[in-house]
gemmi code that builds the backbone of each chain (N, CA, C; Angstrom):
import gemmi

chains = {
    "A": [
        ("MET", (134.598, 144.619, 121.737), (135.530, 144.672, 122.970), (134.668, 145.308, 124.129)),
        ("GLU", (134.647, 144.575, 125.190), (133.955, 145.108, 126.399), (134.914, 145.890, 127.326)),
        ("LYS", (134.427, 147.027, 127.792), (135.218, 147.783, 128.789), (134.349, 148.340, 129.936)),
        ("PHE", (134.761, 148.110, 131.104), (133.960, 148.717, 132.173), (134.187, 150.227, 132.287)),
        ("LEU", (133.101, 150.976, 132.217), (133.181, 152.403, 132.522), (132.956, 152.565, 134.051)),
        ("VAL", (132.176, 151.761, 134.652), (131.935, 151.769, 136.113), (131.745, 150.313, 136.484)),
        ("LYS", (132.543, 149.882, 137.500), (132.525, 148.469, 137.890), (131.873, 148.274, 139.246)),
        ("ARG", (130.690, 147.838, 139.286), (129.955, 147.467, 140.498), (130.037, 148.548, 141.653)),
        ("GLU", (129.672, 149.714, 141.216), (129.765, 150.859, 142.250), (128.486, 150.666, 143.159)),
        ("LYS", (128.715, 150.810, 144.499), (127.681, 150.550, 145.427), (126.943, 151.882, 145.886)),
        ("PHE", (125.634, 151.811, 145.860), (124.807, 152.965, 146.445), (123.891, 152.394, 147.413)),
        ("ILE", (123.542, 153.195, 148.404), (122.575, 152.797, 149.429), (121.123, 153.193, 149.009)),
        ("SER", (120.176, 152.462, 149.342), (118.847, 152.579, 148.808), (118.059, 153.703, 149.393)),
        ("LYS", (118.633, 154.926, 149.351), (117.946, 156.052, 149.802), (117.457, 156.838, 148.561)),
        ("LYS", (116.307, 157.460, 148.578), (115.724, 158.186, 147.433), (116.735, 159.334, 147.072)),
        ("ILE", (117.337, 159.950, 148.118), (118.202, 161.086, 147.840), (119.435, 160.606, 146.991)),
        ("ASN", (119.754, 159.310, 147.022), (120.931, 158.798, 146.254), (120.591, 158.644, 144.818)),
        ("LEU", (119.365, 158.838, 144.367), (119.035, 158.722, 142.957), (119.795, 159.719, 142.184)),
        ("GLU", (119.979, 160.885, 142.772), (120.693, 162.009, 142.050), (122.187, 161.553, 141.818)),
        ("LYS", (122.736, 160.849, 142.853), (124.139, 160.376, 142.731), (124.241, 159.416, 141.659)),
        ("ILE", (123.259, 158.463, 141.585), (123.262, 157.369, 140.567), (123.170, 157.995, 139.141)),
        ("ARG", (122.255, 159.022, 139.042), (122.156, 159.750, 137.703), (123.551, 160.370, 137.327)),
        ("GLU", (124.115, 160.999, 138.370), (125.422, 161.635, 138.096), (126.535, 160.596, 137.639)),
        ("CYS", (126.466, 159.482, 138.338), (127.460, 158.371, 137.992), (127.259, 157.896, 136.523)),
        ("VAL", (125.984, 157.766, 136.163), (125.716, 157.352, 134.767), (126.122, 158.365, 133.791)),
        ("GLY", (125.800, 159.660, 134.113), (126.205, 160.823, 133.261), (127.697, 160.958, 133.022)),
        ("LYS", (128.419, 160.876, 134.161), (129.866, 161.074, 134.113), (130.495, 159.920, 133.261)),
        ("ALA", (130.052, 158.731, 133.483), (130.620, 157.490, 132.780), (130.386, 157.654, 131.254)),
        ("LEU", (129.129, 158.053, 130.906), (128.836, 158.105, 129.490), (129.494, 159.350, 128.782)),
        ("GLU", (129.670, 160.337, 129.576), (130.334, 161.518, 128.922), (131.671, 161.217, 128.585)),
        ("LYS", (132.400, 160.296, 129.455), (133.763, 159.891, 129.050), (133.787, 159.301, 127.728)),
        ("LYS", (132.771, 158.535, 127.296), (132.703, 157.811, 126.001), (132.167, 158.773, 124.994)),
        ("SER", (131.968, 160.031, 125.300), (131.419, 161.013, 124.317), (130.077, 160.537, 123.728)),
        ("VAL", (129.257, 159.984, 124.556), (127.899, 159.597, 124.194), (127.039, 160.818, 124.017)),
        ("HIS", (126.127, 160.768, 122.954), (125.318, 161.991, 122.640), (124.444, 162.315, 123.839)),
        ("GLU", (124.287, 163.557, 124.074), (123.613, 163.985, 125.348), (122.166, 163.439, 125.467)),
        ("ASP", (121.428, 163.232, 124.256), (120.137, 162.642, 124.361), (120.149, 161.259, 124.844)),
        ("ASP", (121.236, 160.495, 124.363), (121.290, 159.136, 124.876), (121.713, 159.044, 126.375)),
        ("ILE", (122.555, 159.963, 126.814), (122.861, 160.088, 128.187), (121.615, 160.241, 128.960)),
        ("TYR", (120.798, 161.237, 128.654), (119.620, 161.621, 129.321), (118.689, 160.324, 129.370)),
        ("ARG", (118.557, 159.611, 128.321), (117.691, 158.449, 128.269), (118.174, 157.378, 129.232)),
        ("MET", (119.488, 157.174, 129.295), (120.033, 156.167, 130.156), (120.001, 156.580, 131.621)),
        ("GLN", (120.216, 157.834, 131.873), (119.998, 158.381, 133.282), (118.625, 158.144, 133.784)),
        ("LEU", (117.666, 158.490, 132.905), (116.258, 158.327, 133.312), (115.822, 156.879, 133.484)),
        ("ALA", (116.200, 156.109, 132.536), (115.915, 154.594, 132.656), (116.538, 153.998, 133.894)),
        ("THR", (117.793, 154.351, 134.182), (118.422, 153.898, 135.391), (117.698, 154.347, 136.632)),
        ("ASP", (117.338, 155.622, 136.659), (116.600, 156.181, 137.758), (115.237, 155.455, 137.976)),
        ("GLU", (114.537, 155.094, 136.896), (113.336, 154.275, 136.968), (113.526, 152.936, 137.574)),
        ("ALA", (114.567, 152.292, 137.049), (114.908, 150.967, 137.570), (115.223, 151.055, 139.118)),
        ("CYS", (116.031, 151.994, 139.529), (116.474, 152.125, 140.856), (115.291, 152.524, 141.737)),
        ("SER", (114.438, 153.402, 141.252), (113.277, 153.848, 142.004), (112.369, 152.617, 142.301)),
        ("ASN", (112.237, 151.781, 141.309), (111.461, 150.499, 141.565), (112.019, 149.679, 142.551)),
        ("ILE", (113.376, 149.562, 142.551), (114.060, 148.724, 143.584), (113.829, 149.276, 144.957)),
        ("ILE", (113.988, 150.613, 145.077), (113.749, 151.234, 146.417), (112.294, 151.104, 146.903)),
        ("MET", (111.402, 151.363, 146.100), (110.057, 151.421, 146.451), (109.464, 150.034, 146.565)),
        ("HIS", (109.820, 149.103, 145.755), (109.148, 147.789, 145.673), (110.080, 146.655, 146.217)),
        ("ASN", (111.212, 146.449, 145.534), (112.026, 145.318, 145.919), (112.548, 145.445, 147.340)),
        ("TYR", (112.777, 146.630, 147.779), (113.308, 146.941, 149.161), (112.233, 147.526, 150.098)),
        ("ASP", (110.975, 147.728, 149.489), (109.883, 148.226, 150.276), (110.279, 149.453, 151.168)),
        ("GLU", (111.045, 150.348, 150.527), (111.533, 151.574, 151.083), (112.471, 151.392, 152.305)),
        ("ASP", (113.037, 150.291, 152.415), (114.141, 150.026, 153.344), (115.406, 150.871, 152.971)),
        ("THR", (115.843, 151.791, 153.756), (116.849, 152.765, 153.288), (118.272, 152.451, 153.562)),
        ("ASN", (118.517, 151.124, 153.780), (119.942, 150.734, 154.129), (120.304, 149.490, 153.351)),
        ("ARG", (119.838, 149.368, 152.106), (120.201, 148.169, 151.317), (121.017, 148.546, 150.117)),
        ("PRO", (121.809, 147.647, 149.599), (122.720, 147.983, 148.449), (122.080, 147.938, 147.075)),
        ("ILE", (122.539, 148.897, 146.286), (122.246, 148.779, 144.838), (123.553, 148.919, 144.138)),
        ("PHE", (123.934, 148.040, 143.242), (125.144, 147.981, 142.585), (124.943, 148.426, 141.079)),
        ("ILE", (125.754, 149.300, 140.644), (125.751, 149.781, 139.266), (127.011, 149.516, 138.534)),
        ("SER", (126.858, 148.765, 137.364), (128.041, 148.565, 136.449), (127.654, 149.107, 135.163)),
        ("ILE", (128.640, 149.833, 134.526), (128.397, 150.338, 133.206), (129.462, 149.801, 132.270)),
        ("LYS", (128.952, 149.306, 131.156), (129.894, 148.734, 130.206), (129.896, 149.429, 128.843)),
        ("ASP", (131.035, 149.663, 128.309), (131.198, 150.213, 126.945), (131.264, 148.965, 125.978)),
        ("LEU", (130.278, 148.799, 125.164), (130.287, 147.620, 124.180), (130.473, 148.069, 122.783)),
        ("GLY", (131.217, 149.086, 122.580), (131.460, 149.554, 121.287), (130.386, 150.441, 120.713)),
        ("ASP", (129.423, 149.832, 119.988), (128.331, 150.628, 119.418), (127.119, 150.684, 120.308)),
        ("LYS", (127.282, 150.223, 121.555), (126.184, 150.281, 122.489), (126.781, 150.417, 123.923)),
        ("VAL", (125.981, 150.775, 124.845), (126.321, 150.719, 126.294), (125.353, 149.925, 127.056)),
        ("SER", (125.892, 149.264, 128.165), (124.970, 148.504, 128.986), (125.142, 149.023, 130.501)),
        ("ILE", (123.996, 149.067, 131.111), (124.037, 149.380, 132.602), (123.382, 148.196, 133.284)),
        ("LEU", (124.156, 147.643, 134.146), (123.584, 146.480, 134.949), (123.325, 146.964, 136.345)),
        ("ILE", (122.100, 146.664, 136.757), (121.684, 147.168, 138.097), (121.328, 145.971, 138.964)),
        ("GLU", (121.984, 145.841, 140.127), (121.746, 144.713, 140.937), (121.259, 145.068, 142.274)),
        ("ASP", (120.387, 144.230, 142.765), (119.841, 144.530, 144.180), (119.787, 143.215, 144.901)),
        ("GLU", (119.459, 143.205, 146.196), (119.405, 141.991, 147.001), (117.948, 141.848, 147.617)),
        ("GLY", (116.991, 142.462, 146.882), (115.646, 142.494, 147.351), (114.828, 141.300, 146.918)),
        ("ASP", (113.486, 141.456, 147.101), (112.539, 140.445, 146.746), (112.718, 140.335, 145.215)),
        ("LYS", (112.407, 139.052, 144.721), (112.457, 138.796, 143.278), (111.369, 139.561, 142.597)),
        ("PHE", (111.772, 140.358, 141.570), (110.826, 141.117, 140.827), (111.323, 141.247, 139.353)),
        ("ASN", (110.611, 140.752, 138.391), (111.017, 140.966, 137.045), (110.155, 141.993, 136.465)),
        ("PRO", (110.705, 143.220, 136.210), (109.923, 144.237, 135.709), (109.271, 143.918, 134.286)),
        ("LEU", (109.934, 142.981, 133.578), (109.399, 142.627, 132.263), (108.131, 141.959, 132.302)),
        ("ASP", (107.734, 141.549, 133.536), (106.396, 140.818, 133.698), (105.315, 141.839, 133.671)),
        ("ILE", (105.639, 143.099, 133.784), (104.623, 144.146, 133.925), (104.216, 144.552, 132.466)),
        ("THR", (102.940, 144.458, 132.189), (102.457, 144.879, 130.833), (102.279, 146.408, 130.807)),
        ("ASP", (102.422, 146.946, 129.574), (102.314, 148.429, 129.394), (100.924, 148.848, 129.781)),
        ("PRO", (100.832, 150.027, 130.440), (99.438, 150.530, 130.770), (98.744, 151.062, 129.542)),
        ("ASN", (97.510, 150.946, 129.492), (96.688, 151.746, 128.544), (96.603, 153.149, 129.058)),
        ("LEU", (97.213, 154.088, 128.320), (97.410, 155.430, 128.994), (96.074, 156.224, 129.142)),
        ("ASP", (95.064, 155.964, 128.245), (93.798, 156.613, 128.445), (93.126, 156.124, 129.789)),
        ("GLN", (93.238, 154.726, 129.973), (92.749, 154.210, 131.216), (93.517, 154.614, 132.388)),
        ("TYR", (94.807, 154.717, 132.132), (95.688, 155.149, 133.161), (95.299, 156.410, 133.844)),
        ("ILE", (95.015, 157.384, 132.945), (94.539, 158.695, 133.436), (93.160, 158.588, 133.990)),
        ("GLU", (92.296, 157.876, 133.346), (90.894, 157.807, 133.707), (90.764, 157.173, 135.033)),
        ("LYS", (91.434, 156.049, 135.226), (91.275, 155.285, 136.430), (92.326, 155.527, 137.535)),
        ("TYR", (93.420, 156.296, 137.031), (94.612, 156.564, 137.820), (95.094, 155.265, 138.505)),
        ("LYS", (95.691, 154.382, 137.639), (96.394, 153.270, 138.250), (97.804, 153.701, 138.609)),
        ("LYS", (98.260, 153.349, 139.753), (99.557, 153.870, 140.234), (100.781, 153.236, 139.591)),
        ("ASN", (100.604, 151.906, 139.307), (101.886, 151.230, 138.839), (101.948, 150.990, 137.315)),
        ("GLY", (103.232, 150.817, 136.917), (103.296, 150.400, 135.531), (103.943, 151.487, 134.632)),
        ("LEU", (103.892, 152.771, 135.062), (104.341, 153.801, 134.218), (105.841, 153.848, 134.157)),
        ("GLY", (106.518, 153.506, 135.222), (108.011, 153.534, 135.272), (108.559, 152.542, 134.321)),
        ("VAL", (107.980, 151.278, 134.372), (108.507, 150.284, 133.421), (108.172, 150.560, 131.988)),
        ("TYR", (107.069, 151.097, 131.774), (106.592, 151.514, 130.513), (107.637, 152.587, 129.868)),
        ("LEU", (108.045, 153.556, 130.750), (108.919, 154.526, 130.395), (110.343, 153.905, 130.111)),
        ("MET", (110.724, 153.025, 130.931), (112.078, 152.365, 130.712), (112.072, 151.683, 129.311)),
        ("ARG", (111.038, 151.006, 128.993), (110.951, 150.351, 127.686), (111.082, 151.380, 126.501)),
        ("ARG", (110.605, 152.566, 126.719), (110.585, 153.573, 125.579), (111.893, 154.271, 125.581)),
        ("LEU", (112.680, 154.178, 126.700), (114.003, 155.003, 126.797), (115.169, 154.145, 126.185)),
        ("VAL", (115.139, 152.874, 126.358), (116.341, 152.109, 125.996), (115.879, 151.018, 124.878)),
        ("ASP", (117.014, 150.411, 124.268), (116.656, 149.572, 123.204), (116.375, 148.084, 123.700)),
        ("GLU", (117.086, 147.711, 124.751), (116.791, 146.367, 125.262), (116.812, 146.423, 126.820)),
        ("ILE", (115.942, 145.553, 127.367), (116.003, 145.420, 128.796), (116.074, 143.883, 128.996)),
        ("ARG", (117.093, 143.490, 129.816), (117.253, 142.047, 130.095), (117.139, 141.849, 131.554)),
        ("TYR", (116.392, 140.842, 131.984), (116.310, 140.427, 133.337), (117.075, 139.183, 133.477)),
        ("HIS", (118.052, 139.131, 134.382), (118.919, 138.001, 134.510), (118.286, 136.962, 135.359)),
        ("THR", (117.597, 135.987, 134.877), (116.864, 135.044, 135.609), (117.718, 134.078, 136.427)),
        ("ALA", (119.086, 134.057, 136.006), (119.985, 133.073, 136.666), (120.422, 133.549, 138.072)),
        ("ALA", (120.134, 134.810, 138.293), (120.597, 135.322, 139.711), (120.004, 134.594, 140.795)),
        ("GLU", (120.856, 133.961, 141.686), (120.360, 133.173, 142.726), (119.397, 133.847, 143.739)),
        ("GLN", (119.918, 135.062, 144.016), (119.083, 135.894, 144.978), (119.124, 137.324, 144.485)),
        ("GLY", (118.121, 138.078, 144.871), (118.028, 139.447, 144.373), (117.684, 139.450, 142.901)),
        ("ASN", (118.028, 140.640, 142.330), (117.671, 140.891, 140.907), (118.798, 141.455, 140.189)),
        ("LYS", (118.920, 141.145, 138.853), (119.848, 141.764, 137.977), (119.109, 142.200, 136.789)),
        ("ILE", (119.148, 143.480, 136.534), (118.416, 143.996, 135.208), (119.489, 144.860, 134.414)),
        ("GLU", (119.394, 144.550, 133.209), (120.441, 145.180, 132.370), (119.713, 146.071, 131.289)),
        ("LEU", (120.112, 147.336, 131.217), (119.605, 148.244, 130.194), (120.607, 148.450, 129.141)),
        ("ILE", (120.162, 148.300, 127.886), (121.183, 148.433, 126.795), (120.605, 149.451, 125.793)),
        ("LYS", (121.583, 150.310, 125.448), (121.219, 151.418, 124.444), (122.152, 151.418, 123.292)),
        ("TYR", (121.670, 151.271, 122.051), (122.480, 151.403, 120.847), (122.782, 152.945, 120.723)),
        ("LEU", (123.974, 153.272, 120.448), (124.398, 154.700, 120.482), (124.074, 155.453, 119.245)),
        ("SER", (123.631, 156.673, 119.312), (123.587, 157.577, 118.196), (124.975, 158.015, 117.912)),
        ("LYS", (125.091, 158.897, 116.939), (126.389, 159.428, 116.668), (126.879, 160.315, 117.902)),
        ("SER", (128.163, 160.276, 118.083), (128.687, 161.056, 119.207), (128.387, 162.490, 119.069)),
        ("LYS", (128.287, 163.223, 120.265), (127.937, 164.689, 120.214), (129.093, 165.512, 119.584)),
    ],
    "B": [
        ("MET", (113.652, 171.148, 145.914), (112.563, 171.399, 144.991), (111.822, 172.638, 145.312)),
        ("GLY", (111.749, 173.593, 144.455), (111.061, 174.869, 144.730), (109.585, 174.698, 144.403)),
        ("PHE", (108.787, 175.387, 145.178), (107.296, 175.350, 145.063), (106.782, 176.674, 145.423)),
        ("ASP", (106.476, 177.534, 144.413), (105.880, 178.851, 144.710), (104.498, 178.950, 144.116)),
        ("VAL", (103.662, 179.751, 144.796), (102.256, 179.732, 144.345), (101.872, 181.253, 144.171)),
        ("LYS", (101.183, 181.537, 143.142), (100.606, 182.838, 142.927), (99.050, 182.779, 142.726)),
        ("ASN", (98.437, 183.599, 143.539), (96.988, 183.691, 143.441), (96.597, 184.911, 142.615)),
        ("ILE", (95.380, 184.725, 142.010), (94.836, 185.856, 141.158), (93.664, 186.522, 142.050)),
        ("GLU", (93.910, 187.837, 142.151), (92.989, 188.509, 143.048), (91.532, 188.300, 142.873)),
        ("ASP", (91.018, 188.527, 141.616), (89.661, 188.387, 141.471), (89.138, 187.065, 140.978)),
        ("LYS", (90.068, 186.115, 141.004), (89.713, 184.758, 140.624), (90.213, 183.685, 141.678)),
        ("PRO", (89.447, 183.677, 142.778), (89.971, 182.864, 143.913), (90.162, 181.333, 143.716)),
        ("GLU", (89.488, 180.838, 142.585), (89.585, 179.421, 142.354), (90.929, 179.036, 141.629)),
        ("ILE", (91.623, 180.075, 141.118), (92.790, 179.792, 140.340), (94.018, 180.054, 141.174)),
        ("ALA", (95.023, 179.004, 140.956), (96.292, 179.182, 141.551), (97.309, 178.857, 140.491)),
        ("ILE", (98.425, 179.612, 140.386), (99.531, 179.341, 139.604), (100.647, 178.741, 140.402)),
        ("VAL", (101.078, 177.527, 140.036), (102.130, 176.880, 140.776), (103.456, 176.901, 139.937)),
        ("TYR", (104.536, 177.317, 140.504), (105.764, 177.350, 139.762), (106.720, 176.234, 140.491)),
        ("LEU", (106.953, 175.200, 139.681), (107.784, 174.098, 140.155), (109.224, 174.394, 139.738)),
        ("LYS", (110.145, 174.116, 140.573), (111.574, 174.401, 140.252), (112.485, 173.250, 140.823)),
        ("GLY", (113.343, 172.778, 139.959), (114.330, 171.750, 140.444), (113.952, 170.364, 139.888)),
        ("ARG", (114.326, 169.330, 140.646), (114.229, 167.946, 140.163), (112.993, 167.304, 140.663)),
        ("LEU", (112.133, 166.867, 139.772), (110.901, 166.169, 140.164), (111.116, 164.696, 140.054)),
        ("ASP", (111.861, 164.077, 140.976), (112.070, 162.656, 140.938), (111.322, 161.992, 142.082)),
        ("VAL", (111.594, 160.700, 142.297), (110.753, 159.961, 143.342), (111.010, 160.556, 144.765)),
        ("HIS", (112.189, 161.201, 144.890), (112.494, 161.769, 146.205), (111.539, 162.980, 146.500)),
        ("TYR", (111.335, 163.807, 145.558), (110.557, 165.038, 145.845), (109.114, 165.052, 145.430)),
        ("SER", (108.763, 164.048, 144.597), (107.359, 164.002, 144.031), (106.262, 163.987, 145.096)),
        ("SER", (106.407, 163.081, 146.084), (105.311, 162.993, 147.027), (105.119, 164.349, 147.842)),
        ("GLU", (106.223, 165.055, 148.099), (106.170, 166.320, 148.805), (105.413, 167.346, 147.957)),
        ("VAL", (105.750, 167.363, 146.578), (104.995, 168.274, 145.770), (103.512, 167.931, 145.609)),
        ("GLU", (103.288, 166.624, 145.569), (101.848, 166.208, 145.446), (101.129, 166.512, 146.697)),
        ("THR", (101.686, 166.462, 147.852), (100.975, 166.839, 149.083), (100.539, 168.298, 149.062)),
        ("GLN", (101.572, 169.113, 148.651), (101.363, 170.569, 148.631), (100.366, 170.980, 147.620)),
        ("ILE", (100.288, 170.295, 146.470), (99.292, 170.565, 145.524), (97.862, 170.147, 146.011)),
        ("ASN", (97.856, 169.011, 146.505), (96.537, 168.532, 147.151), (96.002, 169.492, 148.233)),
        ("LYS", (96.950, 170.114, 148.947), (96.515, 170.998, 149.949), (95.805, 172.305, 149.317)),
        ("LEU", (96.410, 172.704, 148.184), (95.869, 173.791, 147.515), (94.417, 173.490, 147.047)),
        ("ILE", (94.334, 172.269, 146.533), (92.964, 171.783, 145.993), (91.925, 171.812, 147.115)),
        ("SER", (92.351, 171.272, 148.316), (91.483, 171.160, 149.435), (91.076, 172.609, 150.004)),
        ("GLU", (91.947, 173.571, 149.691), (91.589, 175.023, 150.048), (90.720, 175.666, 149.046)),
        ("GLY", (90.338, 174.918, 148.001), (89.402, 175.450, 147.023), (89.996, 175.946, 145.744)),
        ("LYS", (91.343, 175.681, 145.539), (91.855, 176.050, 144.256), (91.624, 174.907, 143.256)),
        ("LYS", (90.530, 175.100, 142.531), (90.159, 174.005, 141.635), (90.546, 174.236, 140.174)),
        ("LYS", (91.091, 175.354, 139.963), (91.696, 175.645, 138.621), (93.156, 175.903, 138.770)),
        ("LEU", (93.961, 174.904, 138.431), (95.390, 174.986, 138.659), (96.136, 175.148, 137.436)),
        ("VAL", (97.070, 176.133, 137.401), (98.051, 176.208, 136.344), (99.388, 175.820, 136.908)),
        ("ILE", (100.113, 174.918, 136.289), (101.436, 174.526, 136.777), (102.464, 174.859, 135.749)),
        ("SER", (103.457, 175.647, 136.221), (104.520, 175.939, 135.277), (105.761, 174.986, 135.431)),
        ("LEU", (106.198, 174.449, 134.305), (107.239, 173.526, 134.334), (108.580, 174.144, 133.706)),
        ("ASN", (108.537, 175.508, 133.635), (109.637, 176.164, 133.075), (110.983, 175.913, 133.714)),
        ("ASP", (110.985, 175.744, 135.022), (112.212, 175.589, 135.778), (112.428, 174.153, 136.401)),
        ("VAL", (111.687, 173.199, 135.772), (111.878, 171.835, 136.169), (113.121, 171.216, 135.459)),
        ("GLU", (114.178, 170.871, 136.152), (115.389, 170.399, 135.549), (115.381, 168.908, 135.169)),
        ("TYR", (114.576, 168.210, 135.948), (114.554, 166.747, 135.750), (113.137, 166.290, 136.126)),
        ("LEU", (112.714, 165.250, 135.309), (111.315, 164.844, 135.489), (111.344, 163.321, 135.241)),
        ("SER", (111.042, 162.567, 136.275), (110.941, 161.069, 136.039), (109.391, 160.734, 136.063)),
        ("SER", (109.167, 159.376, 135.966), (107.727, 158.894, 136.008), (107.032, 159.258, 137.215)),
        ("SER", (107.695, 159.434, 138.369), (107.072, 159.758, 139.593), (106.444, 161.223, 139.455)),
        ("GLY", (107.186, 162.045, 138.630), (106.698, 163.417, 138.450), (105.448, 163.403, 137.505)),
        ("LEU", (105.565, 162.593, 136.407), (104.406, 162.475, 135.613), (103.179, 161.871, 136.253)),
        ("ARG", (103.433, 161.078, 137.248), (102.358, 160.420, 137.931), (101.594, 161.484, 138.734)),
        ("ILE", (102.352, 162.440, 139.242), (101.666, 163.594, 139.990), (100.682, 164.318, 139.090)),
        ("PHE", (101.098, 164.631, 137.891), (100.175, 165.423, 137.047), (98.966, 164.579, 136.686)),
        ("ILE", (99.166, 163.206, 136.528), (97.985, 162.354, 136.259), (97.097, 162.352, 137.430)),
        ("ALA", (97.709, 162.263, 138.619), (96.830, 162.216, 139.928), (96.120, 163.503, 140.100)),
        ("ILE", (96.804, 164.617, 139.925), (96.182, 165.873, 140.176), (95.004, 166.038, 139.138)),
        ("SER", (95.318, 165.731, 137.849), (94.350, 165.872, 136.847), (92.997, 165.155, 137.249)),
        ("ARG", (93.236, 163.914, 137.754), (92.078, 163.079, 138.206), (91.419, 163.749, 139.375)),
        ("THR", (92.094, 164.185, 140.359), (91.554, 164.718, 141.521), (90.700, 165.967, 141.232)),
        ("LEU", (91.339, 166.784, 140.365), (90.564, 167.940, 139.893), (89.254, 167.682, 139.147)),
        ("LYS", (89.320, 166.655, 138.321), (88.082, 166.302, 137.581), (86.953, 165.901, 138.564)),
        ("GLU", (87.351, 165.255, 139.648), (86.309, 164.812, 140.631), (85.674, 166.006, 141.279)),
        ("VAL", (86.373, 167.131, 141.365), (85.765, 168.319, 142.065), (85.399, 169.387, 140.913)),
        ("ASN", (85.183, 168.906, 139.693), (84.865, 169.863, 138.495), (85.885, 170.879, 138.331)),
        ("GLY", (87.213, 170.558, 138.675), (88.264, 171.532, 138.449), (89.043, 171.158, 137.132)),
        ("GLN", (90.082, 171.930, 136.851), (90.886, 171.697, 135.669), (92.321, 171.916, 135.937)),
        ("LEU", (93.193, 171.197, 135.246), (94.604, 171.461, 135.309), (95.166, 171.939, 133.992)),
        ("LYS", (95.907, 172.958, 133.976), (96.638, 173.379, 132.763), (98.118, 173.419, 133.017)),
        ("LEU", (98.885, 172.867, 132.164), (100.356, 172.940, 132.333), (100.786, 174.058, 131.325)),
        ("ILE", (101.811, 174.780, 131.853), (102.400, 175.835, 131.025), (103.949, 175.735, 130.981)),
        ("LYS", (104.419, 176.357, 129.905), (105.899, 176.535, 129.754), (106.759, 175.295, 129.990)),
        ("LEU", (106.279, 174.268, 129.249), (107.127, 173.087, 129.281), (108.519, 173.346, 128.676)),
        ("ASN", (109.502, 173.178, 129.494), (110.851, 173.371, 128.855), (111.281, 172.146, 128.058)),
        ("GLU", (112.495, 172.164, 127.516), (112.868, 171.085, 126.677), (112.829, 169.650, 127.345)),
        ("THR", (113.351, 169.701, 128.589), (113.370, 168.420, 129.423), (111.970, 167.889, 129.541)),
        ("ALA", (111.058, 168.746, 130.015), (109.773, 168.256, 130.244), (109.002, 167.804, 128.949)),
        ("ARG", (109.169, 168.621, 127.938), (108.522, 168.319, 126.644), (108.944, 167.025, 126.162)),
        ("LYS", (110.317, 166.786, 126.274), (110.860, 165.528, 125.813), (110.225, 164.304, 126.496)),
        ("ILE", (110.123, 164.329, 127.747), (109.588, 163.202, 128.442), (108.101, 162.986, 128.215)),
        ("PHE", (107.350, 164.123, 128.141), (105.848, 164.005, 127.856), (105.774, 163.380, 126.546)),
        ("LYS", (106.659, 163.641, 125.512), (106.603, 163.059, 124.211), (106.969, 161.636, 124.203)),
        ("ILE", (108.018, 161.248, 124.924), (108.515, 159.899, 125.002), (107.360, 158.948, 125.529)),
        ("VAL", (106.631, 159.394, 126.534), (105.592, 158.561, 127.048), (104.213, 158.778, 126.367)),
        ("GLU", (104.250, 159.656, 125.386), (103.009, 160.003, 124.562), (101.927, 160.558, 125.481)),
        ("LEU", (102.278, 161.384, 126.399), (101.272, 162.032, 127.223), (100.960, 163.378, 126.784)),
        ("ILE", (101.686, 163.838, 125.825), (101.571, 165.327, 125.474), (100.199, 165.770, 125.062)),
        ("ASP", (99.436, 164.795, 124.438), (98.062, 165.165, 123.955), (97.000, 164.972, 124.998)),
        ("MET", (97.496, 164.456, 126.131), (96.488, 164.117, 127.200), (96.388, 165.205, 128.224)),
        ("PHE", (97.234, 166.177, 128.026), (97.089, 167.378, 128.984), (96.842, 168.667, 128.122)),
        ("ASP", (96.265, 169.672, 128.865), (96.072, 170.980, 128.287), (97.369, 171.750, 128.562)),
        ("ILE", (98.061, 172.024, 127.408), (99.323, 172.652, 127.608), (99.422, 174.017, 126.913)),
        ("TYR", (99.921, 174.974, 127.529), (99.900, 176.398, 126.981), (101.295, 176.988, 127.176)),
        ("GLU", (101.481, 177.983, 126.305), (102.807, 178.715, 126.474), (102.853, 179.689, 127.547)),
        ("SER", (101.747, 180.393, 127.724), (101.829, 181.520, 128.778), (100.720, 181.387, 129.844)),
        ("GLU", (100.887, 182.071, 131.009), (99.937, 182.091, 132.091), (98.616, 182.630, 131.603)),
        ("GLU", (98.767, 183.701, 130.772), (97.508, 184.429, 130.350), (96.675, 183.507, 129.518)),
        ("GLU", (97.333, 182.725, 128.568), (96.559, 181.819, 127.702), (95.898, 180.784, 128.584)),
        ("ALA", (96.620, 180.196, 129.512), (96.075, 179.140, 130.417), (94.842, 179.712, 131.202)),
        ("ILE", (95.064, 180.938, 131.757), (94.020, 181.454, 132.632), (92.700, 181.708, 131.755)),
        ("ASN", (92.955, 182.226, 130.625), (91.901, 182.640, 129.655), (91.125, 181.370, 129.204)),
        ("SER", (91.840, 180.223, 129.217), (91.252, 178.976, 128.706), (90.264, 178.290, 129.719)),
        ("PHE", (90.294, 178.779, 130.973), (89.392, 178.171, 131.980), (87.933, 178.580, 131.667)),
        ("MET", (87.069, 177.560, 131.732), (85.689, 177.856, 131.357), (84.904, 178.210, 132.658)),
    ],
}
model = gemmi.Model(1)
for chain_id, residues in chains.items():
    chain = gemmi.Chain(chain_id)
    for i, (resn, *xyz) in enumerate(residues, 1):
        res = gemmi.Residue()
        res.name, res.seqid = resn, gemmi.SeqId(i, " ")
        for name, pos in zip(("N", "CA", "C"), xyz):
            atom = gemmi.Atom()
            atom.name, atom.element = name, gemmi.Element(name[0])
            atom.pos, atom.b_iso = gemmi.Position(*pos), 0.0
            res.add_atom(atom)
        chain.add_residue(res)
    model.add_chain(chain)
structure = gemmi.Structure()
structure.add_model(model)
structure.setup_entities()
């Protein structure tokens, strides 16, 4: 049974709003008594996705929308993040070689790599006509 | 985001940086600028305390990678100290924990500089 914990809440693409987005995720998942470690992982993964949107999809334009929806899917939770920016599928980014990453200091790729390690599934909704829809799914540990 | 610096009287190349607060994409560039300023002032041996970092995202991790690289270029060194639970967790998740010199105390970190 699907249930919305947050339904398409709108945030403006300012870096300062990342804290509000993390709070939104935290409060929604606390309602479902999600384990604090899973809450932290989902907050961080959402932060990474939204940071990418602000920095890349919106090229630091600070007046564009980001929509967050959070769904309770029983044994898992899903966070859908929508933007209206340039098309960008983060799943196209390959994981960095960390030794080389430090040695050569490549700037990109670390955020997506981190997202992959924080959640169980990342889906990019290719059917979106404009903008991007990315969904983060986490299978839940036992409740706290 | 808090940023305090302690100098060691008889060791001018060493600076201890105490970070406090949330190290996300909003504050990371500001912190990186301040640390780069220290390096340009000759602080080539940096100790950074993460004891009071409440939140750390990839943009925060990226700073440590960038600083580490900048310091290598000037024959300097970076030591991280007092990783709290939040910081330790994220360093482990991204498997960066073995790629940095991490110590429990300032004294250990300072003594480890060659």
